[in-house]
C-alpha positions in Angstrom: -109.0 39.3 -28.4 -105.2 39.6 -28.3 -103.7 39.1 -24.9 -101.8 42.0 -23.5 -98.2 41.4 -22.2 -96.8 43.7 -19.7 -93.4 45.3 -20.3 -92.1 44.0 -16.9 -92.9 40.4 -17.8 -91.2 40.8 -21.2 -88.0 42.1 -19.6 -87.8 39.2 -17.0 -88.1 36.5 -19.7 -85.4 38.2 -21.7 -83.0 38.2 -18.8 -83.8 34.5 -18.0 -83.0 33.3 -21.6 -80.0 35.5 -21.7 -78.6 33.9 -18.6 -79.3 30.4 -19.9 -77.5 31.3 -23.2 -74.4 32.6 -21.3 -74.2 29.5 -19.1 -74.4 27.3 -22.2 -71.7 29.2 -23.9 -69.4 29.0 -20.9 -70.0 25.2 -20.5 -69.2 24.6 -24.2 -66.1 26.9 -23.9 -64.8 25.0 -20.9 -65.3 21.6 -22.6 -63.6 22.8 -25.7 -60.6 24.1 -23.6 -60.3 20.7 -21.8 -60.4 18.9 -25.1 -57.7 21.1 -26.6 -55.5 20.5 -23.5 -55.8 16.7 -23.7 -55.2 16.9 -27.4 -52.0 18.9 -27.0 -50.7 16.5 -24.3 -51.3 13.5 -26.5 -49.5 15.2 -29.4 -46.5 16.0 -27.2 -46.3 12.4 -25.9 -46.5 11.0 -29.5 -43.8 13.5 -30.6 -41.5 12.4 -27.7 -42.0 8.7 -28.6 -41.3 9.4 -32.2 -38.2 11.3 -31.2 -36.9 8.4 -29.1 -37.5 6.0 -31.9 -35.7 8.3 -34.2 -32.7 8.5 -31.8 -32.6 4.7 -31.5 -32.7 4.4 -35.3 -29.9 6.9 -35.6 -27.9 4.9 -33.0 -28.6 1.7 -34.8 -27.6 3.2 -38.2 -24.3 4.6 -36.8 -23.5 1.2 -35.3 -24.3 -0.6 -38.5 -22.2 1.8 -40.5 -19.4 1.2 -38.0 -19.6 -2.5 -38.8 -18.6 -2.0 -42.4 -16.7 -5.1 -43.6 -19.0 -7.3 -41.5 -22.4 -8.6 -42.3 -25.0 -7.3 -39.8 -28.4 -8.5 -38.8 -30.8 -8.2 -35.9 -31.3 -11.3 -33.8 -34.4 -13.1 -35.3 -37.5 -12.9 -33.1 -36.3 -9.7 -31.4 -38.6 -7.2 -33.2 -37.8 -5.4 -36.4 -36.1 -7.5 -39.1 -32.9 -6.1 -40.5 -29.9 -7.7 -42.3 -27.1 -6.7 -44.6 -24.6 -8.6 -46.7 -24.7 -12.4 -46.3 -25.6 -12.3 -42.6 -28.7 -14.6 -42.8 -26.8 -17.3 -44.8 -23.7 -17.1 -42.5 -25.8 -17.3 -39.4 -27.7 -20.3 -40.8 -24.4 -22.0 -41.6 -23.1 -21.3 -38.1 -26.3 -22.8 -36.5 -25.7 -26.0 -38.5 -22.1 -26.4 -37.5 -20.5 -28.2 -34.5 -20.4 -25.0 -32.4 -24.2 -24.2 -32.8 -25.0 -25.0 -29.2 -22.5 -22.5 -27.8 -23.6 -19.8 -30.3 -27.3 -20.3 -29.4 -26.5 -19.9 -25.7 -24.6 -16.6 -26.4 -27.4 -15.3 -28.6 -30.0 -16.1 -25.9 -27.9 -14.3 -23.2 -27.7 -11.3 -25.6 -31.5 -11.2 -26.1 -32.3 -11.6 -22.4 -29.6 -9.6 -20.6 -27.9 -7.7 -23.5 -24.6 -9.5 -22.6 -22.1 -9.0 -25.5 -20.0 -11.8 -26.8 -17.3 -12.7 -29.4 -16.6 -16.1 -30.8 -15.2 -18.0 -33.8 -17.8 -20.5 -35.0 -17.2 -23.4 -37.4 -19.6 -24.3 -40.3 -20.4 -27.7 -41.8 -18.2 -26.8 -44.8 -15.1 -26.5 -42.5 -15.2 -22.7 -42.7 -14.8 -20.4 -39.6 -16.9 -17.3 -39.0 -16.2 -14.5 -36.6 -19.4 -13.8 -34.7 -19.8 -10.7 -32.5 -23.0 -9.8 -30.6 -23.9 -6.5 -29.0 -27.1 -4.5 -28.0 -27.5 -1.5 -30.3 -30.1 1.0 -29.4 -31.7 -1.6 -27.2 -31.9 -4.2 -30.0 -29.7 -7.3 -30.1 -27.5 -7.2 -33.3 -25.0 -9.8 -34.6 -21.9 -8.9 -36.7 -20.6 -11.8 -38.8 -17.4 -12.1 -40.9 -16.3 -15.1 -42.9 -12.7 -16.0 -42.0 -12.4 -18.6 -44.7 -11.9 -22.3 -44.8 -9.8 -24.0 -42.3 -6.6 -25.3 -43.7 -6.9 -29.1 -43.2 -3.5 -29.7 -44.8 -1.6 -28.5 -41.7 0.4 -31.3 -40.2 -0.5 -30.9 -36.6 1.5 -33.9 -35.6 4.7 -32.3 -37.0 3.8 -29.1 -35.0 3.6 -31.1 -31.8 6.8 -33.0 -32.6 8.7 -29.7 -33.0 7.6 -28.4 -29.5 10.5 -28.4 -27.0 8.2 -29.5 -24.2 6.9 -33.1 -23.7 3.4 -33.7 -25.2 1.6 -37.0 -25.0 -1.8 -38.6 -25.2 -3.3 -41.4 -23.1 -6.4 -43.4 -24.1 -9.5 -43.8 -22.0 -7.8 -46.7 -20.2 -4.8 -44.4 -19.6 -2.5 -46.4 -21.8 0.0 -44.4 -23.8 -1.1 -43.8 -27.3 1.2 -41.1 -28.7 4.0 -38.9 -27.5 6.3 -36.3 -29.2 10.1 -36.4 -29.3 10.6 -34.3 -26.2 8.5 -36.9 -24.2 10.6 -39.7 -25.6 13.8 -38.0 -24.7 12.6 -37.2 -21.2 11.6 -40.8 -20.5 14.7 -42.3 -22.1 13.0 -44.0 -25.1 14.4 -43.9 -28.6 11.2 -44.6 -30.5 7.5 -44.3 -29.9 6.7 -48.0 -30.1 9.3 -48.7 -27.4 7.6 -46.1 -25.1 4.1 -47.4 -25.8 5.3 -51.0 -25.1 6.9 -49.9 -21.8 3.9 -47.6 -21.0 6.4 -44.9 -20.1 5.5 -42.2 -17.6 7.2 -38.9 -17.2 6.5 -38.9 -13.4 5.1 -41.5 -11.0 1.9 -39.7 -10.1 1.1 -38.8 -13.7 -1.5 -41.5 -14.0 -3.4 -40.2 -11.0 -3.6 -36.7 -12.6 -4.8 -38.3 -15.9 -7.5 -40.2 -14.0 -8.7 -37.0 -12.4 -8.7 -35.2 -15.8 -10.6 -38.0 -17.5 -13.3 -38.4 -14.8 -13.8 -34.7 -14.0 -13.7 -33.4 -17.6 -11.9 -30.3 -16.4 -8.3 -29.3 -16.9 -5.9 -30.5 -14.2 -2.6 -28.7 -13.4 0.1 -29.7 -10.9 3.8 -29.3 -10.3 6.0 -32.3 -9.9 9.7 -33.2 -9.5 11.3 -35.9 -11.6 14.7 -37.1 -12.8 15.5 -36.2 -16.5 18.9 -37.1 -17.9 20.3 -37.6 -14.4 19.2 -34.2 -13.2 16.3 -33.3 -10.9 13.8 -31.2 -12.8 10.6 -29.4 -11.8 7.7 -29.8 -14.3 4.4 -28.1 -14.5 2.0 -30.8 -15.9 -1.3 -29.8 -17.5 -3.9 -32.4 -18.6 -7.2 -32.1 -20.3 -9.9 -34.6 -21.5 -10.5 -34.9 -25.3 -13.8 -35.7 -26.9 -13.1 -39.4 -27.1 -12.3 -39.4 -23.3 -8.7 -39.7 -24.0 -6.3 -37.4 -22.1 -3.8 -35.0 -23.6 -0.9 -33.8 -21.4 1.8 -31.1 -21.6 4.8 -30.7 -19.3 6.7 -27.4 -19.0 10.1 -27.3 -17.4 9.9 -24.8 -14.5 13.1 -25.7 -12.8 14.6 -22.2 -13.0 11.3 -20.7 -11.6 11.2 -23.3 -8.8 14.9 -22.6 -7.9 14.2 -18.9 -7.8 11.1 -19.4 -5.6 13.2 -21.6 -3.3 15.9 -18.9 -3.0 13.3 -16.3 -2.4 11.7 -18.4 0.3 15.1 -19.0 1.9 15.8 -15.2 1.8 12.4 -14.4 3.4 13.1 -17.0 6.1 16.6 -15.5 6.6 15.1 -12.0 6.9 12.5 -13.2 9.3 15.2 -14.9 11.4 17.2 -11.7 11.3 14.2 -9.6 12.4 13.6 -11.9 15.3 17.1 -11.3 16.5 16.6 -7.5 16.6 15.4 -6.1 20.0 13.4 -3.4 18.4 9.8 -4.2 17.3 9.6 -4.3 13.5 6.6 -4.9 11.2 6.3 -4.8 7.4 3.0 -3.4 6.1 2.2 -4.3 2.5 0.6 -2.0 0.0 -2.8 -3.4 0.9 -2.2 -2.3 4.5 -1.8 -5.8 5.8 0.9 -6.9 8.3 2.9 -9.4 6.2 5.9 -9.7 8.6 6.3 -9.0 12.3 9.2 -10.1 14.5 8.7 -11.5 18.0 9.6 -8.2 19.6 6.6 -6.6 17.9 4.3 -9.3 19.3 5.8 -8.9 22.8 5.7 -5.1 22.8 1.9 -5.0 22.0 1.0 -8.3 23.6 -0.3 -9.8 20.4 -0.5 -13.6 19.7 1.8 -15.1 17.1 -1.2 -17.0 15.6 -3.0 -13.7 15.1 -0.1 -12.1 13.2 0.4 -15.2 11.1 -3.0 -14.6 9.5 -1.7 -11.4 7.9 -4.3 -9.1 9.6 -5.0 -5.7 8.3 -3.4 -2.8 10.1 -6.9 -1.5 10.9 -7.6 -4.7 12.8 -4.3 -4.4 14.7 -5.1 -0.8 15.7 -8.6 -1.8 16.9 -7.0 -4.5 19.1 -4.5 -2.0 20.5 -7.4 0.4 21.3 -9.3 -2.3 23.1 -6.2 -3.0 25.4 -5.7 0.8 25.9 -2.3 0.8 24.1 -3.0 3.9 21.9 -2.8 7.6 22.7 -6.0 9.0 23.9 -7.9 10.8 21.1 -10.9 13.1 21.1 -12.0 11.7 17.7 -10.5 8.2 17.3 -12.0 7.4 13.9 -10.6 10.6 12.4 -7.2 9.9 13.9 -7.2 6.3 12.7 -8.1 7.3 9.1 -5.4 10.0 9.1 -2.7 7.6 10.4 -3.7 4.9 7.8 -3.7 7.5 5.0 -0.2 8.7 6.1 1.1 5.1 5.8 -0.6 4.6 2.4 1.0 7.8 1.0 4.4 7.4 2.7 7.2 8.6 0.4 9.9 9.4 2.8 11.1 8.5 6.3 9.2 10.1 9.2 8.8 9.4 12.9 6.4 10.2 15.8 6.1 9.5 19.5 3.1 8.0 21.2 2.4 8.6 24.9 0.3 5.7 26.1 -2.3 5.8 28.9 -0.3 3.4 31.1 2.7 5.8 31.3 4.6 4.0 28.5 6.1 5.9 25.6 7.1 4.5 22.2 8.9 6.0 19.3 7.6 4.9 15.8 9.8 5.3 12.7 8.1 4.9 9.4 10.1 3.9 6.3 8.7 3.5 2.8 9.2 0.0 1.4 10.6 -0.6 -2.1 7.9 -3.0 -3.0 5.1 -0.8 -1.8 3.8 -0.2 1.7 6.0 0.7 4.7 7.9 -1.0 7.5 7.6 0.3 11.1 10.4 0.3 13.6 9.0 0.7 17.1 11.1 1.3 20.2 9.9 1.5 23.8 11.6 4.7 25.1 9.9 4.8 28.5 13.1 3.9 30.3 15.2 6.3 28.2 12.8 9.2 28.9 12.9 8.3 32.6 16.7 8.3 32.6 16.8 11.6 30.8 14.4 13.1 33.3 16.5 11.8 36.2 19.6 13.2 34.6 18.1 16.6 34.1 16.9 16.5 37.7 20.4 15.5 38.9 22.0 18.3 36.8 19.6 20.8 38.3 20.5 19.6 41.8 24.2 19.7 41.1 23.9 23.2 39.7 21.9 24.4 42.7 24.5 22.8 45.0 27.3 24.6 43.2 25.5 27.9 43.1 25.2 27.7 46.8 29.0 27.8 47.1 31.0 31.0 47.3 34.0 29.7 45.4 34.0 29.7 41.6 33.7 26.1 40.4 34.1 24.8 36.8 34.0 21.2 35.6 35.8 20.3 32.4 35.2 17.1 30.4 37.9 14.8 29.1 37.9 16.9 25.9 38.8 20.0 28.0 35.4 21.6 27.4 33.5 23.2 30.2 30.4 21.1 31.1 29.2 22.7 34.3 29.9 25.8 36.3 28.3 27.9 39.1 27.4 31.6 39.3 30.4 32.4 41.3 32.7 31.2 38.5 30.9 33.3 35.9 31.0 36.4 38.2 34.7 35.9 39.1 35.7 35.8 35.4 33.0 38.1 34.2 31.6 35.6 31.7 28.0 35.7 30.5 25.8 32.7 30.3 25.7 33.1 26.5 29.4 32.6 26.3 29.4 29.6 28.6 26.3 27.9 27.2 28.2 26.9 24.1 30.6 24.8 26.3 33.8 26.5 25.2 37.2 24.7 25.6 39.8 25.9 28.1 41.7 27.7 25.3 38.5 29.4 24.3 37.8 30.6 27.8 41.4 31.8 28.0 40.9 34.0 24.9 37.6 35.4 26.4 39.2 36.4 29.8 42.4 37.8 28.2 40.2 40.4 26.5 38.8 41.4 29.9 41.8 41.2 32.2 44.9 40.8 30.1 47.4 38.0 29.5 48.5 35.7 32.3 49.4 32.1 32.9 46.4 31.0 34.9 44.6 29.1 32.1 47.8 27.4 31.0 47.9 25.9 34.5 44.3 24.9 34.2 44.9 23.2 30.8 48.0 21.4 32.2 46.0 20.1 35.1 43.1 19.0 33.0 45.4 17.0 30.7 47.7 15.7 33.5 47.4 12.2 34.9 47.3 13.6 38.4 45.8 17.1 38.4 46.1 17.3 42.2 49.8 18.1 41.8 48.7 21.5 40.4 47.5 22.3 43.8 51.1 22.8 44.8 51.1 26.1 42.9 48.9 27.5 45.6 48.0 31.1 45.0 48.4 32.8 41.6 48.0 36.4 40.5 45.6 37.4 37.8 46.6 40.0 35.2 44.5 42.6 36.9 46.3 42.1 40.2 43.7 39.9 41.9 45.1 37.0 43.9 43.4 33.7 43.3 43.6 30.3 44.9 43.4 27.4 42.3 42.5 23.8 43.4 42.1 21.0 40.8 40.9 17.4 41.3 39.9 14.5 39.0 36.3 13.3 39.1 35.3 9.6 38.7 33.9 10.1 35.2 37.3 11.4 34.0 36.3 15.1 34.2 38.4 17.7 36.0 37.0 20.1 38.6 38.8 23.5 39.0 38.0 25.6 42.1 38.8 29.3 42.1 38.8 31.4 45.2 39.5 35.2 45.3 41.9 35.6 48.3 43.1 39.1 47.5 41.6 40.6 50.7 43.1 37.8 52.8 46.5 38.3 51.2 46.4 42.1 52.0 45.3 41.4 55.5 48.2 39.0 56.1 50.6 41.5 54.6 49.4 44.2 56.8 49.7 41.9 59.8 53.2 41.0 58.8 54.1 44.7 58.5 52.5 45.4 61.9 54.5 42.6 63.5 57.7 43.7 61.9 57.1 47.3 63.1 56.4 46.0 66.6 
C-alpha cells in the first residue's frame, strides 16, 4: 500500500528546504564578497609597492645618467648590484691604496646614515681617483673618476725654496733638518749647513710650539714677535707633525695686520675714554643686539654694575634688569612692548627719539642713531630737572601774566632784541591789538605799523624804541605825557629789568587832563 502524503505536509517541507537554500546562498555570497575585498586590497598594496620601486628606479636612473663622465656603482653589500664603466676596478684599487682606511670610514657612514662625502684617494700605482658618495633613491652609490697619475717629477724642494715665507722642518728630536731660503734670511744664516750647525730658531719659543705639535699630533698655531733684519716683526707660526714624527713649520709675516689691530684697539680705547667724558649716557648696541660699549654715565644712570656691562650682555637682559628695578615705563603688555622696542632697534635706518616717564617720577629722553657697522647707539639724557624747570617757568609766567592782568595800566615787556615778550590785557585793549597779532612776538617797529593803521601816525613808538635801546631808559620818563594820533593823552613810563628787558607802562590820562584843564579854566574865571 502506498502511503498517502497530505498537501499541507508537502508545502511545509518545500518552504523549509527553500529557506535552507536561501541561507546557504547568502552565506556563500557574503564569503565571496569578503574574499573579493581582501583580494582588491592586496592588489592595491602590491601596485603601490611596485610604483614606489619604479619611482626609486627612475630616481636612480636619472642620478646615474647625471653622473656621465664618472664610473658609478652601488656600494657592495647594500642590496641590488649595479656598476658602470670601470667602477669596480677603480674602487678595488682605491681600497688597496694608502687612503683605504679613510675611504672605508666614509663609505660606512654613507651606508649607515646616508652621509655624503667627497675625497681624492691614491692608488698603489701612484694614481689619484676622485670618489664621491651619495644616497640615490635610498641606495648608497659611489661615483669614481680617474684623475691620472701623480707627477712624481715635481721638485717640491724647489717649490718650498721659492716661497717668500720661512718654511723649515725639525726632526723628532727637534733638531733643524731643513729650511728654505726665507728661513735662512730671517735667521741671518747664509747657507743651510750653517743654520743646521747653529740649530737656528726663528723665535725663542719656537721649540716649545714644536714640542706641542709633535706630542699632540695636531696642528699648532701661535703669533710671536721677533727681530728680523733689525726690525721687530710679527709672525704667525703654524706647525704640524709629519708621519715620521718630524715637525714642519711655516711662518707668515703679519706685521701690517698686527699694527692695524693695535691702531684699532687704540682707537677703540680712545673712543671709550671719550665716551666716559661725556655726561650723557651712551651705549653702543651691535647688530646681534648686545651691548658692546657703554660709558660710565650709562651705568650710573641705570644703576648697573661695570662688571655686568663688560660681559657684553644682550639688550634683552638689560631691559629685564631695568624692569626688576622699576626703571621702565609701566606697560599693560610688557612682552609685546619689549618685542616691539627690540624690533625697532634691529630695523633702525634713521634717527629717532622717544621719552620714557618712569614710575619714580624720573623722565629720560632716548635718542636712537643707526650705526655704520650695524646695530644702533643710544644717547640717553635725564630730563627730569629740565622738565621741572620748564614747569616752574610756565607757572611763573602764568603768575606774572595774572599779576599784570590785575593792573589797570597797559604794560608791555620788550626783550633785548626789541620784541615783545609779555603784556597784559590792558595793553592790548589800549592799543586795540588782538592776541593773534601779539602771540607772534612782534618787534617795536612791527607794533608801530599795526597801531598806525588803527590810530594814525605819531611819535610814541619812536620814543619806546629809543628807550628800549638806550642805556638808561628811565630818562625817557622825562617826556611825561604824550598825545596819541587820535587825540588821547597817554602817560609813558619806561624802566630796565634785571634780565636786560625793558618794561613800558602806558596809562590813559585823557580824562585827568580834561579835568585839570576845566579846573584851571574855572580858577581863571574866578
